[in-house]
N, C-alpha and C positions, 0 to 999 in steps of 0.2 A: 730907219723907221722908229717913230717915237713909241713910248710905252702904250699909249692909248690905241694907236693904230695897230700895234702888234697884237693887242688883246682882241680887237675886232677881227683881225685876220685869223687868229687861232680859233675863235668862236665860230667863224664862218666855216672853217675847215672841219671843225667838230660837228657842226650841223649837217654839212654835206655828207660826212661819214655816216652819221645816224640815219639820214634820209636814204642813203644808198643801201644800208644793211637792213632797215626795217621799212622799206619803201611801200610795201603793200598795206601796212597798218599805221603808218606815221605821216602826219601832215604838219607843215610849218605855217606859222602865221594864220592859225585856224580860228574862224569866227565862232564864238560861244553863245551868241545872242539867242539862237534857236534851240540851245541845249539846256535851257532851264525854264521853269514855269513862269517866271516874271517876264521873260523875253527881254532881258536886259544884259548887256555885257559886251566887252570888246573882244580882242583876239589874244590867243595864247601863243607863246613862242613855239611850243611843241605840243601836239595833240597825238596821243598814242592809244590805239585801240588794241588791247591785249587779246590775242587770238586764243591762247591757252596758257596754262601755268608755266610750261617749259619756256615759251617765248617771253612771258612776263619776267621770269627770272633772268633770262638772257639780257633783256632790255635794262633791267635794274642794275645788273652788273656792268653793263656798258656805260651807263651814265655815271655810275660809281659815286653816287651821293653829291654830284656836282650841281644838281638842280633842286629847287624846292618843288614839291609834288603835291598836287591836289587830285583826289579821287572823285570823279564825277559819277554819281549814281543816276537816279531819275531826274535830278535837277529840281526836285519839288521843294526843297528847303534851303535854297541857295540864292544869294544876291552877289552878282559878279561885277567887278569894276568895268567901266567903259574904257579904261586905259588898257594898254597891252599888259598881259600877265607874263611876267618874266620868269617862266618856269615851265613845268610839264603838267599837263592835264591828262590823266589816265582814265580811260573808259574800258570797262570789262565787256567782252563780247558775249554772244549767246552761249558759248561753252561754259560760262559761269552762271547759266540761267536754268540749270537742271534741278528737278525735285524728285525725290524717291523715298520710299519707305525703307528704313533700316530694320525695324521690327514693327509689330502691330501698332505700337504707340509712339514710335520715334521717327521723325521726318528729318531727312538731310536735304538742305536747300542751298543752292549756290548764292553768292552774295548779290548777284545781279537780278535775282528773282524778285518780282514786285511783291509787296506786302499783301496786296489783294489776291495775287495768284497763290501765295502760300495759304491764305485763308480758304480759297476755293478748293485747293488740293486736300486740305484737312476735312472740309465738308464731304468731298467725294469719297473719302476713306473713313468717314464716321468718327472723326477725332475732334473732341471738344478742347477748348482753351485757346483757340486761334480766332475766335469770332471777332474780336476787336480789331484785328488786322485788316478787316474788310473796309475800315474807315480811315486807314492811314495811307497817305500817298507815299511814293518813294519805294526804295528797295530794302532788302534784308540787311545789306551791309550798312547802309545809312541808319536804318532802324536800330541796329545793335550799337553803332557808334554813339548815338544820342539817347539810347534807351527810350525810344519813341513809345508813345502809348496814348490811350484815350479811354474814357468811360471806366476808369479805375484799374485798367490793366496795362502792363508794360512788357517790353521784350524780356526783361530779366525774369519774368514769371514763367516763361516757357523755354528759356535757353538752357541747353546742356553744356555745349562747348562751341568754340569757334576754331576754324583753321585760318591762319593768316600767313603772310610773307612780309618780312621787313625790308628796308631799303637796300640791304646788302644781298637780298635774294634767299635768305634763310627762312624755311617754312616752319611754322610753330603751331602747336595745338594748345589752346588756352581753355581750361575748364571754367564754367560760369562761376564756380565758387571762388575762383581766384581773381574775379573781376570786381572792382569796387563800384558797383552800380549805385547811382543816386538819381534823384529826380532829373530827368532829361540829360543825364551824364553817365558815361561808362568809365571814364578815367583811362581808357585805352589810348596808347600813344598814337599821335598823328603819323608816326613813321610806319605804322602797320597798314597793310592792304588786306582787307578781309576777302577770303576766298570762298568759304562755305561755313555752314553752321548746322548743328544738330539741335532739334527741339523735341520736347516731351509733351504729348497730349494725353488724352484719356478717352476711352471708348464712349460714344454718345450717339443717340438716335439722330440720323441724318435730318429727318424732318424737323426735329427740335432745334438742331443747329441752324438750319436754313431760316426757320422762323425768327430765331434770336438775331441772326445777321440782318434780316430784313428790317427788324425793329431798330437796330443800331444805325443802319444806313439811312432810314427814314428820319431818325432823330438828328443825324448829322446834316442831312440835306435841309431840314427845317431851320437849323441854327447857323449853318456855315455857307458861304458863297461857293458855288461850284461852276465849272466850265468857263472860268474867266482867268485873266492873268494875275494870279495871286500865288503866294508861296506858303500858305498855311499859317499857323500861329507865328506871329512876329516875336512876341516876348514869352518867356517862361512865367508861370505863376510864381510870385515871390513868396514861396511857402515858408521861408524862414523869417519873414518880416511881418506878415499879416495873414489872416484867414481869408481875406477877400481874394477873389479870382482877378487876374490881370484885366480882363474885359470890364469888370466892375469899376476898377480904378480909372481906366481910360474913359469909360462912359461918364463917370462922376467929375473928372478933373481936366478933361481935354476937350477943346472945341472940335467936335467931330466933322465939321464942314471944312476944316483946314486941309489944304493940299499944297503940294509943291510940284509945279508943272503938271504932269499927268499922274503923279503919285498921290493917291488919296486913301482915306480910311473907308473900309467897306461899311455900307449902311446895314448890312445883314449881321455882321459880327465885327465889332470894332477892334479886335486883335488881329484881324486880317487886313493887310494893306494891299492895294490893287493898282496895277498899271492900267490906266484907262485908255491908253493909246500908245504913246511914244515916250513914256517916262525914262529918264536917264538914271544912272547909278546915283549921282549926287542928289537927284530929286528924292529918291527912295531913302537914301541915307539921311537926308535932312529931315524928312518926315519922321523917321525913327528917332532921331535926336530930339525933335520938337516934342513928340509924345512923351518920351522918357523924361525930358526936362520939366514938362508940365506936371507930371505925376510927382516927381521929386520935390518941386517947389511947394506943392500943396500938401504933401504927406511925409516927405523925408525918405520915401521908399525908392530904392535904386532898382530899376528894371534891368533885366539881363535878356539879351536877344536869344531867341530859340533858333532863328534862321542863321545859317552860316554865311558870313560876309567875307568874300574873297577879294583881296586888294593886291 
């Protein structure tokens, strides 16, 4: 048996073993197209839905750092390759979707909790500071990773600490003060899987919170496309290069009617790209490159994507 065939045989044996041990929550050659807001993507070699922390640690120790890992949250800020993903996609189950009060002003939320659900929980408990989360798609884990925000507020403004597990299965607690938060960045390692987080709010009248949330949601719906196949803001605002917002640069320097296949620029907000039907990964990636190149040629400003591109 030559070296190449030997490798295939060993990998096949390894996958069979994984499938047997984690059969209830593990799928091979799993289609990711319906697992993200763009509705774009191919298959992943291994898809694992972690039932609880104990099982997650067991799985991580089993694969023993042999695979590249991508943690899939709500899929709201993700563009996934149409080619097969040669690695493991991990999805956290509903056991990571719990919210509770630790004290009158501190909320503990699992990393699979949606940002909107966290905002609603804060409203129901009369806690201010979480209003902006009503307008952010995705989950707590993803929000922390990219320091998501809108309307002048970011995750770093409310975070106390996070609990995470690394690829070796070691559980860590990281205080917010030890995280190097920047605009749409946390600096936290890609090797970490976020489990839960604690957040600090402040007592506030429920009616006032609801009123402010309604205003924010209305403002968002007036300015941004909703209920279509989009993945939110495509590019970060280039805050270190110009005072202009990225949408202003795109509006001024990019032909907005340009499209690649079914990948197009939203007419409502030009930093939102849309899958109008059956856009492919390359269509969306080519549109991203086209817009970035147009802005750079006209201004010298280098745009950085806010969406996570998985290849």
